[in-house]
C-alpha positions as CSV (number, residue, x, y, z in Angstrom):
1,M,65.7,-30.3,-13.5
2,A,61.9,-30.1,-13.2
3,G,61.9,-33.6,-11.6
4,R,64.5,-32.5,-9.0
5,H,62.5,-29.3,-8.2
6,R,59.4,-31.4,-7.7
7,Y,61.4,-33.8,-5.4
8,V,62.8,-30.9,-3.4
9,S,59.3,-29.4,-3.0
10,L,57.9,-32.7,-2.1
11,V,60.5,-33.6,0.5
12,G,60.7,-30.1,1.9
13,G,63.4,-27.6,1.4
14,R,64.1,-27.2,5.1
15,R,64.5,-30.9,5.7
16,I,66.9,-31.4,2.8
17,V,69.2,-28.6,3.9
18,A,69.0,-29.8,7.5
19,V,70.0,-33.3,6.5
20,L,72.8,-31.9,4.4
21,G,74.1,-29.9,7.3
22,G,73.9,-32.9,9.6
23,L,76.0,-34.9,7.2
24,Y,78.7,-32.2,7.2
25,V,78.8,-32.2,11.0
26,V,79.0,-36.0,11.2
27,F,81.7,-36.1,8.4
28,G,83.7,-33.4,10.1
29,L,83.6,-35.2,13.4
30,G,84.5,-38.6,11.8
31,W,87.4,-37.0,9.9
32,T,88.8,-35.5,13.0
33,L,88.6,-38.7,15.0
34,G,90.2,-40.7,12.1
35,Q,93.2,-38.3,12.0
36,I,93.7,-37.9,15.8
37,V,96.9,-40.0,15.7
38,G,99.8,-38.8,13.6
39,T,98.8,-35.3,13.0
40,P,98.9,-32.1,15.1
41,A,95.8,-31.6,17.2
42,I,95.4,-28.0,16.1
43,S,95.4,-29.0,12.5
44,D,92.7,-31.6,13.1
45,L,90.6,-29.0,15.0
46,I,90.9,-26.5,12.2
47,I,89.8,-29.1,9.6
48,F,86.9,-30.1,11.9
49,V,85.7,-26.5,12.2
50,L,86.0,-25.9,8.4
51,I,84.0,-29.1,7.6
52,A,81.5,-29.2,10.5
53,G,81.1,-25.4,10.6
54,P,79.2,-25.0,7.4
55,G,77.0,-28.0,8.4
56,A,76.2,-26.3,11.7
57,V,75.4,-23.1,9.9
58,L,73.0,-25.1,7.6
59,L,71.3,-26.7,10.6
60,Y,70.9,-23.4,12.5
61,V,69.7,-21.4,9.5
62,M,67.1,-24.1,8.7
63,Y,65.9,-24.0,12.3
64,R,65.6,-20.2,12.3
65,L,64.3,-20.0,8.7
66,P,60.7,-19.1,9.7
67,R,62.0,-16.0,11.4
68,F,63.7,-14.7,8.3
69,D,60.5,-13.1,7.0
70,I,60.2,-15.5,4.2
71,H,57.0,-17.0,2.9
72,A,56.8,-20.8,3.4
73,E,56.2,-21.4,-0.3
74,F,59.8,-20.1,-1.0
75,Y,61.5,-22.6,1.3
76,P,62.0,-25.1,-1.6
77,A,63.7,-22.3,-3.6
78,V,66.1,-21.6,-0.7
79,A,67.0,-25.3,-0.6
80,R,67.5,-25.3,-4.4
81,W,69.9,-22.3,-4.0
82,C,71.8,-24.2,-1.3
83,L,72.1,-27.4,-3.3
84,G,72.9,-25.4,-6.4
85,G,75.9,-23.8,-4.6
86,L,77.1,-27.2,-3.5
87,L,76.7,-28.7,-7.0
88,V,78.5,-25.8,-8.7
89,M,81.5,-26.3,-6.3
90,L,81.5,-30.0,-7.1
91,A,81.5,-29.2,-10.8
92,V,84.4,-26.8,-10.4
93,L,86.4,-29.3,-8.3
94,A,85.7,-32.0,-10.9
95,F,86.8,-29.7,-13.7
96,Y,89.9,-28.8,-11.7
97,S,90.8,-32.5,-11.2
98,L,90.7,-33.1,-14.9
99,Q,93.5,-30.7,-15.6
100,P,97.0,-32.2,-16.4
101,N,99.3,-32.4,-13.4
102,E,96.4,-31.2,-11.2
103,G,94.2,-32.9,-8.7
104,I,92.9,-32.8,-5.2
105,E,95.1,-34.8,-2.9
106,D,93.0,-34.4,0.3
107,L,89.3,-35.3,0.5
108,S,88.8,-32.9,3.3
109,T,89.4,-30.1,0.9
110,V,86.3,-31.2,-1.1
111,F,84.1,-31.2,2.0
112,I,85.5,-27.8,3.1
113,L,84.9,-26.1,-0.3
114,T,81.5,-27.7,-1.0
115,G,80.3,-26.9,2.6
116,L,81.3,-23.3,2.1
117,A,79.6,-23.3,-1.3
118,A,76.4,-24.7,0.2
119,V,76.4,-21.9,2.9
120,A,77.0,-19.3,0.2
121,G,74.1,-20.8,-1.9
122,L,71.9,-20.8,1.2
123,A,72.7,-17.1,1.8
124,A,71.9,-16.2,-1.8
125,G,68.7,-18.3,-1.6
126,I,67.6,-16.5,1.6
127,H,68.3,-13.1,0.1
128,N,66.4,-14.0,-3.0
129,A,63.4,-15.5,-1.0
130,Q,63.2,-12.4,1.1
131,A,63.1,-10.3,-2.0
132,E,60.4,-12.5,-3.5
133,T,58.4,-12.4,-0.3
134,R,58.6,-8.6,-0.1
135,A,57.6,-8.4,-3.8
136,R,54.7,-10.8,-3.2
137,E,53.5,-8.8,-0.1
138,L,53.8,-5.6,-2.1
139,E,51.7,-7.0,-4.9
140,A,49.1,-8.2,-2.3
141,T,49.1,-4.8,-0.6
142,I,48.6,-3.1,-4.0
143,D,45.8,-5.5,-4.9
144,R,44.2,-5.0,-1.5
145,L,44.4,-1.3,-1.9
146,E,43.0,-1.4,-5.3
147,R,40.1,-3.5,-4.2
148,S,39.6,-1.3,-1.2
149,N,39.6,1.8,-3.4
150,E,37.0,0.1,-5.7
151,R,34.9,-0.7,-2.7
152,F,35.3,2.8,-1.4
153,E,34.3,4.3,-4.7
154,R,31.3,2.0,-5.0
155,Y,30.2,2.6,-1.4
156,A,30.7,6.3,-1.9
157,T,28.5,6.3,-5.0
158,I,25.8,4.4,-3.0
159,V,26.2,6.6,0.0
160,E,25.7,9.8,-2.1
161,A,22.8,8.3,-3.9
162,V,20.7,7.3,-0.9
163,N,18.2,9.7,0.6
164,D,19.4,9.0,4.1
165,G,22.3,10.7,5.9
166,V,25.4,8.6,6.3
167,Y,28.4,9.4,8.5
168,V,31.7,7.7,9.6
169,A,33.6,8.9,12.7
170,D,36.7,7.6,14.5
171,E,36.7,6.2,18.0
172,E,37.0,9.7,19.5
173,G,33.8,10.8,17.6
174,T,35.6,12.9,15.0
175,F,33.8,12.9,11.6
176,Q,35.9,11.2,8.9
177,M,33.2,11.2,6.2
178,V,29.6,12.4,5.8
179,N,27.4,12.5,2.7
180,D,25.6,15.4,1.3
181,T,22.2,14.3,2.7
182,Y,23.6,14.2,6.2
183,A,25.1,17.6,5.9
184,S,22.2,19.3,4.2
185,M,19.6,17.9,6.6
186,L,21.5,19.6,9.4
187,G,22.1,22.8,7.5
188,Y,25.9,22.4,7.2
189,S,28.4,22.0,4.4
190,L,30.6,18.9,4.1
191,D,33.7,21.0,5.0
192,E,32.0,22.3,8.2
193,L,31.4,18.7,9.5
194,V,34.4,16.6,8.3
195,G,37.1,16.8,11.0
196,T,34.8,18.2,13.7
197,D,33.6,16.5,16.9
198,S,30.2,14.8,16.4
199,S,29.3,15.4,20.0
200,A,28.5,19.0,19.0
201,L,25.3,17.7,17.5
202,L,24.3,15.8,20.6
203,D,23.3,16.4,24.1
204,D,24.5,14.2,27.0
205,E,21.4,12.0,27.1
206,I,21.6,11.3,23.3
207,A,25.4,10.7,23.4
208,D,24.9,8.1,26.2
209,Q,22.2,6.4,24.2
210,L,24.4,6.1,21.1
211,D,27.4,4.9,23.1
212,E,25.2,2.1,24.5
213,L,24.2,1.1,20.9
214,Y,27.8,1.1,19.8
215,R,28.7,-1.2,22.7
216,E,25.9,-3.5,21.7
217,S,27.3,-3.6,18.1
218,E,30.6,-4.9,19.5
219,R,28.9,-7.9,21.0
220,E,28.4,-10.7,18.5
221,G,24.9,-11.9,17.8
222,V,23.3,-8.5,18.6
223,E,21.4,-7.2,15.6
224,Q,21.6,-3.5,14.7
225,R,18.5,-1.6,15.6
226,A,17.2,1.8,14.8
227,V,16.3,4.3,17.4
228,E,14.4,7.6,17.3
229,T,16.6,10.4,18.6
230,R,17.4,14.0,17.6
231,L,20.3,16.1,16.3
232,R,21.1,19.7,16.7
233,T,21.0,21.6,13.4
234,A,23.2,24.6,12.4
235,S,20.4,26.9,13.5
236,G,20.4,25.4,17.0
237,E,17.1,23.6,16.6
238,W,16.5,19.9,17.2
239,L,15.8,17.7,14.3
240,P,14.0,14.4,15.0
241,V,15.8,11.5,13.3
242,E,15.9,7.8,13.2
243,A,19.5,6.5,13.6
244,T,21.0,3.1,13.0
245,P,24.5,3.1,14.5
246,A,27.1,0.4,13.7
247,L,30.8,-0.2,14.0
248,L,32.8,-0.2,10.7
249,P,36.1,-2.1,10.7
250,D,39.2,-1.3,8.6
251,D,40.3,-3.8,6.0
252,D,42.6,-5.6,8.4
253,E,40.0,-5.2,11.2
254,S,42.8,-3.6,13.4
255,D,40.7,-0.5,14.0
256,W,37.0,0.3,14.1
257,H,35.1,3.4,13.2
258,R,31.7,4.6,14.3
259,A,29.3,4.8,11.4
260,G,25.6,5.2,11.1
261,I,22.6,5.9,8.9
262,V,20.3,8.8,9.8
263,R,16.9,9.5,8.4
264,D,14.9,12.7,8.8
265,I,11.6,11.8,10.4
266,S,10.3,15.3,11.0
267,D,7.5,14.8,8.5
268,R,6.6,11.5,10.0
269,K,6.5,13.1,13.5
270,E,4.3,15.8,12.2
271,R,2.0,13.2,10.6
272,E,1.9,11.3,13.9
273,R,0.9,14.4,15.8
274,A,-1.8,15.1,13.2
275,L,-2.9,11.5,13.4
276,E,-3.0,11.7,17.2
277,K,-5.2,14.8,17.0
278,S,-7.4,13.1,14.4
279,E,-7.7,9.9,16.4
280,Q,-8.5,11.9,19.5
281,R,-11.2,13.7,17.6
282,Y,-12.6,10.5,16.3
283,R,-12.3,8.9,19.7
284,S,-14.5,11.6,21.1
285,I,-17.1,10.9,18.5
286,V,-16.9,7.2,19.2
287,E,-17.4,7.6,23.0
288,H,-20.5,9.8,22.5
289,F,-22.1,8.1,19.5
290,P,-25.9,8.0,20.1
291,N,-28.1,4.9,19.5
292,G,-25.4,2.7,18.3
293,A,-21.7,1.6,18.5
294,V,-18.5,2.8,16.8
295,G,-15.1,1.1,16.5
296,L,-11.9,2.5,15.1
297,F,-9.5,-0.2,13.8
298,D,-5.9,-0.1,12.5
299,E,-4.3,-2.0,9.6
300,D,-4.0,-5.1,11.7
301,L,-7.7,-5.0,12.3
302,R,-7.2,-4.2,16.0
303,Y,-9.7,-1.9,17.7
304,T,-8.0,1.3,18.8
305,A,-11.2,2.9,20.1
306,V,-14.6,1.5,20.9
307,G,-17.7,3.2,22.3
308,G,-21.3,4.2,21.9
309,Q,-24.6,4.1,23.7
310,M,-25.5,0.7,22.4
311,F,-22.9,-0.9,24.7
312,E,-25.1,0.2,27.6
313,R,-27.6,-2.5,26.6
314,L,-24.9,-5.2,26.0
315,D,-23.2,-7.4,28.5
316,F,-19.6,-6.4,27.9
317,D,-17.3,-3.4,28.5
318,P,-16.1,-1.6,25.4
319,E,-12.7,-0.9,27.0
320,D,-12.1,-4.7,27.0
321,R,-12.1,-4.6,23.2
322,I,-9.5,-1.9,22.7
323,G,-6.2,-3.3,21.5
324,R,-7.7,-6.6,20.4
325,S,-8.4,-7.9,16.9
326,F,-12.0,-8.2,15.8
327,T,-11.1,-11.8,14.6
328,E,-10.6,-12.9,18.2
329,L,-13.7,-11.0,19.5
330,H,-16.4,-12.2,17.1
331,P,-17.7,-15.6,15.9
332,P,-16.1,-17.1,12.8
333,G,-19.2,-16.6,10.7
334,L,-19.4,-12.9,11.6
335,V,-15.7,-12.5,11.0
336,A,-16.0,-14.0,7.5
337,E,-18.8,-11.6,6.8
338,L,-17.1,-8.4,8.1
339,E,-13.5,-8.9,7.2
340,P,-13.8,-7.9,3.5
341,Y,-15.5,-4.7,4.5
342,F,-12.8,-3.9,7.0
343,H,-10.0,-4.4,4.4
344,A,-12.0,-2.3,1.9
345,A,-12.3,0.5,4.4
346,L,-8.5,0.6,4.8
347,E,-8.2,0.9,1.1
348,G,-10.5,3.9,1.0
349,E,-13.8,2.3,0.2
350,T,-17.1,3.0,2.0
351,N,-19.7,0.2,2.4
352,S,-23.2,-0.2,4.0
353,F,-24.8,-3.5,4.9
354,E,-27.0,-5.2,7.5
355,I,-26.1,-8.0,9.8
356,E,-27.9,-10.0,12.4
357,F,-26.1,-10.3,15.8
358,Q,-27.4,-11.8,19.1
359,G,-31.0,-11.6,17.8
360,R,-30.7,-7.9,16.8
361,Y,-30.8,-6.3,13.4
362,L,-27.9,-4.0,12.9
363,Y,-27.2,-1.5,10.2
364,A,-23.5,-1.2,9.7
365,N,-21.2,1.2,7.8
366,T,-17.4,0.7,7.2
367,L,-15.5,3.8,6.0
368,P,-11.9,5.0,5.8
369,V,-10.6,7.5,8.3
370,T,-8.2,10.0,6.8
371,D,-5.8,12.6,8.1
372,D,-5.5,16.2,7.0
373,T,-3.7,15.2,3.9
374,G,-6.3,12.7,2.8
375,D,-4.2,9.6,3.6
376,V,-6.1,6.7,5.2
377,F,-4.7,5.8,8.6
378,A,-7.5,3.8,10.1
379,G,-11.0,2.3,9.4
380,M,-14.2,3.0,11.2
381,L,-17.2,0.7,11.9
382,L,-20.5,2.3,12.7
383,I,-23.4,0.2,13.9
384,Q,-27.0,1.2,14.6
385,D,-29.6,-1.0,16.1
386,V,-32.5,-1.1,13.7
387,T,-34.4,-4.0,15.2
388,E,-37.4,-1.8,16.2
389,R,-37.4,-0.2,12.7
390,R,-37.3,-3.6,11.0
391,Q,-40.2,-4.7,13.2
392,Y,-42.1,-1.5,12.2
393,E,-41.2,-2.1,8.6
394,H,-42.4,-5.6,8.8
395,M,-45.7,-4.4,10.4
396,L,-46.0,-1.8,7.7
397,E,-45.4,-4.3,5.0
398,E,-48.2,-6.5,6.4
399,S,-50.4,-3.4,6.8
400,N,-49.7,-2.4,3.2
401,E,-50.4,-5.9,2.0
402,R,-53.7,-5.9,3.8
403,L,-54.5,-2.4,2.6
404,E,-53.7,-3.4,-1.0
405,Q,-56.0,-6.4,-0.6
406,F,-58.7,-4.1,0.8
407,A,-58.2,-1.6,-2.0
408,Y,-58.5,-4.2,-4.6
409,A,-61.5,-5.7,-3.0
410,A,-63.0,-2.3,-2.4
411,S,-62.4,-1.1,-5.9
412,H,-64.0,-4.2,-7.3
413,D,-66.9,-4.1,-4.9
414,L,-67.4,-0.4,-5.3
415,Q,-67.1,-0.3,-9.1
416,E,-69.8,-3.0,-9.5
417,P,-72.6,-0.9,-7.8
418,L,-71.4,2.1,-9.7
419,R,-71.7,0.3,-13.0
420,M,-75.2,-0.8,-12.0
421,V,-76.2,2.7,-11.0
422,S,-74.8,4.1,-14.3
423,S,-76.4,1.3,-16.3
424,Y,-79.9,1.7,-14.7
425,L,-79.8,5.5,-15.1
426,Q,-79.0,5.1,-18.7
427,L,-81.7,2.5,-19.1
428,I,-84.3,4.9,-17.4
429,E,-83.2,7.7,-19.8
430,Q,-83.7,5.4,-22.8
431,R,-87.1,4.0,-21.7
432,Y,-88.7,7.0,-20.2
433,A,-87.1,9.7,-22.4
434,D,-90.6,10.9,-23.5
435,A,-91.7,11.2,-19.9
436,L,-88.7,13.3,-18.8
437,D,-88.5,17.0,-19.2
438,E,-85.2,18.8,-19.9
439,D,-84.4,19.1,-16.1
440,G,-85.0,15.3,-15.6
441,R,-82.7,14.4,-18.5
442,E,-80.1,16.8,-17.1
443,F,-80.4,15.3,-13.6
444,I,-79.8,11.8,-15.1
445,D,-76.7,13.1,-17.0
446,F,-75.3,14.5,-13.7
447,A,-75.9,11.2,-12.0
448,V,-74.3,9.1,-14.8
449,D,-71.3,11.5,-15.0
450,G,-70.9,11.4,-11.2
451,A,-70.9,7.6,-11.2
452,D,-68.3,7.5,-14.1
453,R,-66.2,10.0,-12.3
454,M,-66.3,8.0,-9.0
455,R,-65.2,4.9,-11.0
456,D,-62.3,6.8,-12.5
457,M,-61.3,8.1,-9.0
458,I,-61.4,4.5,-7.6
459,E,-59.3,3.2,-10.5
460,G,-56.8,6.1,-10.0
461,L,-56.6,5.4,-6.3
462,L,-56.0,1.7,-7.0
463,Q,-53.1,2.6,-9.4
464,Y,-51.7,5.0,-6.8
465,S,-51.6,2.3,-4.1
466,R,-49.8,-0.2,-6.4
467,I,-46.9,2.1,-7.5
468,D,-44.5,0.4,-5.1
469,T,-45.9,-3.1,-5.0
470,R,-46.9,-3.9,-8.6
471,G,-44.0,-2.2,-10.5
472,D,-41.7,-4.0,-12.8
473,P,-37.9,-4.4,-12.1
474,F,-35.7,-1.5,-13.3
475,E,-33.9,-1.8,-16.6
476,P,-32.4,0.6,-19.2
477,V,-35.3,2.5,-20.8
478,D,-35.0,4.7,-23.9
479,L,-37.2,7.8,-23.3
480,D,-37.4,8.5,-27.0
481,D,-39.2,5.2,-27.5
482,V,-41.4,5.9,-24.5
483,L,-42.4,9.3,-25.9
484,A,-43.3,7.7,-29.2
485,D,-45.7,5.3,-27.5
486,V,-47.2,8.2,-25.5
487,R,-47.8,10.1,-28.7
488,A,-49.6,7.1,-30.1
489,D,-51.8,6.8,-27.0
490,L,-52.7,10.5,-27.1
491,Q,-53.0,10.7,-30.9
492,V,-56.8,11.5,-30.9
493,K,-56.4,14.2,-28.2
494,I,-53.4,15.7,-30.0
495,E,-55.3,16.0,-33.3
496,E,-58.5,17.3,-31.7
497,S,-56.6,20.0,-29.8
498,G,-54.1,20.8,-32.6
499,A,-51.3,20.4,-30.1
500,E,-47.7,20.7,-31.2
501,I,-45.3,18.5,-29.3
502,T,-41.5,18.9,-29.8
503,A,-38.6,17.2,-28.0
504,D,-34.9,17.3,-27.8
505,P,-33.1,13.9,-28.0
506,L,-34.1,12.1,-24.7
507,P,-31.7,9.9,-22.8
508,R,-31.6,6.3,-21.6
509,V,-32.5,6.0,-18.0
510,E,-32.8,3.2,-15.4
511,G,-36.4,2.5,-14.6
512,D,-39.8,0.8,-15.0
513,G,-40.8,1.3,-18.6
514,G,-44.5,1.0,-17.9
515,Q,-44.5,3.5,-15.1
516,L,-42.4,6.0,-17.1
517,R,-44.8,5.7,-19.9
518,Q,-47.7,6.6,-17.5
519,L,-45.5,9.5,-16.1
520,L,-45.0,11.1,-19.5
521,Q,-48.6,10.5,-20.6
522,N,-50.0,12.2,-17.5
523,L,-47.7,15.2,-17.9
524,L,-48.4,15.6,-21.6
525,D,-52.2,15.1,-21.1
526,N,-52.0,17.7,-18.3
527,A,-50.2,20.2,-20.6
528,I,-52.7,19.7,-23.4
529,E,-55.7,20.0,-21.0
530,Y,-54.5,23.3,-19.4
531,S,-53.3,25.0,-22.6
532,G,-55.9,27.8,-22.6
533,D,-57.6,29.1,-25.7
534,R,-54.7,28.7,-28.1
535,P,-53.4,25.4,-29.5
536,P,-51.1,23.6,-27.0
537,E,-47.3,23.9,-27.5
538,V,-45.3,21.4,-25.5
539,H,-41.6,20.9,-25.5
540,L,-39.5,18.1,-23.8
541,S,-35.8,18.6,-22.9
542,A,-33.1,16.8,-20.9
543,E,-30.0,17.7,-19.1
544,R,-27.4,15.5,-17.4
545,V,-26.7,16.3,-13.7
546,G,-24.2,14.0,-12.1
547,E,-25.6,10.5,-12.1
548,Q,-29.1,11.6,-13.0
549,W,-31.0,13.1,-15.9
550,E,-33.3,16.1,-15.4
551,I,-36.3,15.8,-17.8
552,S,-38.4,18.9,-18.3
553,V,-41.9,19.2,-19.9
554,S,-42.7,22.8,-20.7
555,D,-46.0,24.2,-22.0
556,E,-47.4,27.6,-22.9
557,G,-50.7,27.1,-21.0
558,I,-52.6,28.9,-18.3
559,G,-49.9,28.4,-15.7
560,I,-50.1,27.9,-11.9
561,D,-50.1,30.3,-9.0
562,P,-46.7,29.8,-7.1
563,D,-48.7,29.4,-3.9
564,D,-50.4,26.3,-5.4
565,E,-47.2,24.6,-6.8
566,E,-47.1,22.2,-3.8
567,R,-50.8,21.6,-3.6
568,V,-51.1,20.3,-7.2
569,F,-49.3,17.1,-6.2
570,E,-51.7,16.2,-3.5
571,V,-54.3,13.4,-4.1
572,F,-57.7,14.5,-5.4
573,Q,-56.6,18.2,-5.6
574,S,-57.7,20.2,-8.6
575,L,-57.2,23.9,-9.0
576,H,-60.0,24.3,-11.5
577,A,-63.7,23.6,-11.5
578,R,-65.1,20.4,-12.9
579,E,-67.0,22.4,-15.5
580,D,-63.8,24.0,-16.8
581,H,-61.5,21.0,-17.0
582,S,-62.0,17.3,-16.6
583,G,-59.8,15.1,-14.4
584,T,-59.8,13.2,-11.1
585,G,-57.1,15.3,-9.4
586,I,-54.9,12.2,-9.0
587,G,-52.7,12.4,-12.1
588,L,-49.9,14.6,-10.7
589,A,-49.9,12.7,-7.4
590,L,-49.4,9.5,-9.4
591,C,-46.5,11.1,-11.3
592,E,-44.9,12.1,-8.0
593,R,-45.1,8.6,-6.6
594,I,-43.6,7.2,-9.8
595,V,-40.7,9.6,-9.7
596,E,-40.1,8.9,-6.0
597,R,-40.0,5.2,-6.6
598,H,-37.2,5.8,-9.1
599,G,-35.2,7.8,-6.5
600,G,-35.9,11.2,-8.1
601,D,-37.8,14.4,-7.5
602,L,-40.6,16.2,-9.3
603,W,-41.3,19.9,-9.1
604,V,-43.0,22.6,-11.1
605,D,-42.0,26.2,-12.1
606,S,-44.9,28.3,-13.2
607,E,-46.5,31.7,-13.4
608,P,-50.1,32.4,-14.2
609,G,-50.6,33.0,-17.9
610,E,-47.0,32.1,-18.7
611,G,-47.1,28.4,-18.9
612,S,-45.6,25.7,-16.7
613,T,-42.5,23.5,-16.6
614,F,-42.6,20.2,-14.8
615,T,-39.2,18.8,-14.1
616,F,-38.3,15.4,-12.7
617,T,-35.0,13.5,-12.2
618,L,-34.3,9.9,-13.1
619,P,-31.2,7.7,-12.7
620,A,-29.0,7.5,-15.7
621,A,-28.7,4.1,-17.3
622,E,-25.3,2.4,-17.0
623,T,-23.3,2.4,-20.2
């Protein structure tokens, strides 16, 4: 049976039944022609109709079978039903012929009955195939609906989850579906929008714009594009939005719906307005920047504004640079040097550096440009021509170098005669002591003391001139260690004066250890020297202020008049007579130069009779 079914399917159900029908027609015609003599014509005609009629029916039905709403895969089943009817009739006739005293005397009867049986089987097969086809189509419809429902639920979940508004409308523009975001951004509820005309949210210009976009969507090969437009809210105000319209087909693509994604861009528009104001403000600065040039650049490193008085000396118009990338405007070497700074500015970083361009020395700054909320929207390049300053600095360096050479030579040449004067005066005092009276010896002491004092002043002046040029590189310095060395240097003076020196824990700073030692030694020596009649009491403390340390040296000495607090830091300035206190008047000036070299400040707070506090700042050491 399975082999017969495969054969029927292989040969083709329609072809087998058609051949069978043709055989019946041919046999009916042959039978009639063979009996035309000796039998009544009407009898032959009836037999012809009964035999050829079923065959003609089989032929006609097979020809019209595609119009019976039957799936082609059921054609073999229809043929099997037809052949089955024929075979069943043959079996019945064979069984009937085997009965005693029974039989079929006329062969035409066999053809008539089997033909009618084949037609009956064909009818049953067609009915069954139609039922199977309808069942198959129903299953397919159910499956398609289930898949469609699953897709709908999935899409509905996605639509409700997105932060953008989503809508679907029919061809007339009536809303079929909107998500919560779409309704809430316009101030409506879902029920207020679904089933209403979407044109109520649009004006004529916007409606025409969206119609054109929908027409573009109908044409193949045209990409969907977003447009900035506006929608009317429930309060009657206009909301700026970015809309991406598209056509959404049904499952069978027999109908199309208008759909779209809408994004509220009111915040973006507000930022754009703020950026425009900020850019206009910065553009005004750019155009009037004195003694230099300024350029605003965007994230693509294109100049959006260029100006400044420096362009008046150059051979190009700043307007020609607006809208062009700096990579196409400058030589490759300059681009390679500047590009990292440009990107750093767009990331919020500020940098300063010097470049040489067209024989000029330029001091440049790159910095971020932010809006009112602090977000970076552009970068700025500020350039100042420092060629003349560099030339002056070079001249000053040469002058300082010559001055230092002169100071060294002068100090050496001046100290030698002073040593000779001092030595000969002392020699005179030794050899002619008996010949000198008290006034003479006093005069010689004054002269020797003056020579020694002059030598000390020359040495101090030489140290003062070398603060910037002969200092050591900065490194982390522990001030507790420096203070210990200073105590050792001043040990004799501390013991002779009975001074008490106390200190809080002192920090690590970044500096020149040798100069910081001289700084503390001068301040402590000064505190001991001007302590008054009682034993000196000196205290050192430290306080962190930002990236610096404030170091204070406080004493209980004679103090300083507030009017003299600035004068004490001048070279060779002393507030007391030589007879009262020793010193060259250069110690505090030397301290100020040392602190300035370290990028700090030195000042004094004092009242006469209440002591003094000298405070200086030093950079904190990196940890």
